[in-house]
C-alpha positions in Angstrom: -2.2 4.1 -5.9 1.0 2.4 -6.9 2.4 -0.2 -9.3 0.4 -3.4 -9.2 2.4 -6.5 -10.4 -0.9 -8.4 -11.0 -1.7 -5.9 -13.8 1.7 -6.2 -15.5 2.0 -9.1 -18.0 3.8 -10.2 -21.1 1.9 -9.5 -24.3 4.7 -10.8 -26.6 8.3 -11.9 -26.4 10.8 -12.4 -29.3 14.5 -12.1 -29.9 15.2 -10.7 -26.4 12.5 -8.0 -26.7 9.4 -8.0 -24.5 6.1 -6.2 -25.1 4.3 -5.8 -21.8 0.7 -4.9 -21.0 -0.2 -2.8 -18.0 -3.5 -1.5 -16.8 -4.0 0.8 -13.8 -6.4 3.1 -12.1 -3.4 5.5 -11.7 -3.3 8.5 -14.1 -0.7 8.4 -16.8 1.3 11.2 -15.2 1.7 9.0 -12.1 2.8 6.0 -14.2 5.4 8.1 -16.0 7.2 9.1 -12.8 10.7 7.8 -12.3 10.8 4.4 -10.7 7.1 3.7 -10.8 8.0 0.3 -12.3 11.0 -0.3 -10.0 9.3 -3.4 -8.6 9.5 -4.9 -12.1 13.2 -4.1 -12.5 14.2 -7.8 -12.4 12.0 -8.4 -15.5 12.2 -5.4 -17.8 15.1 -4.4 -20.0 16.1 -1.3 -21.8 14.1 -1.1 -25.1 11.1 -3.1 -23.9 7.7 -1.5 -24.6 4.7 -1.3 -22.3 1.2 -0.9 -23.7 -0.5 1.1 -21.0 -4.2 1.7 -20.1 -4.2 4.3 -17.3 -7.0 5.8 -15.2 -9.4 3.0 -16.0 -12.0 4.3 -13.6 -11.9 7.9 -14.9 -10.7 9.5 -18.2 -9.1 6.5 -19.9 -5.6 7.3 -21.1 -3.7 4.8 -23.4 0.0 5.1 -24.2 2.9 3.1 -25.6 5.9 3.5 -23.2 9.5 2.4 -23.8 11.8 1.4 -21.0 14.6 3.9 -21.4 16.6 2.8 -18.3 16.6 -0.5 -16.4 19.2 -1.7 -14.0 19.5 -2.6 -10.3 16.2 -1.2 -8.9 15.9 1.7 -11.3 13.4 1.7 -14.1 12.6 4.8 -16.3 10.1 5.0 -19.1 9.4 7.4 -21.9 6.2 7.9 -23.8 6.3 6.9 -27.5 2.7 7.4 -28.4 
């Protein structure tokens, strides 16, 4: 599958920081690939966090991701937890 904008939403926003929520049937390894979130590039900023529930139909994987790079159409994330 691929990034689904309907599953990407703001969980909290304060002082220029956004906490996002994202659920997907994709596996976490797929979500971690460079530019998976590139369609969200206009919304995310470096330092934002994404609470992720991945592979919802199989072996559920949860993670907290941080946006490590965002600009233009490039978005990269790293796993915190």
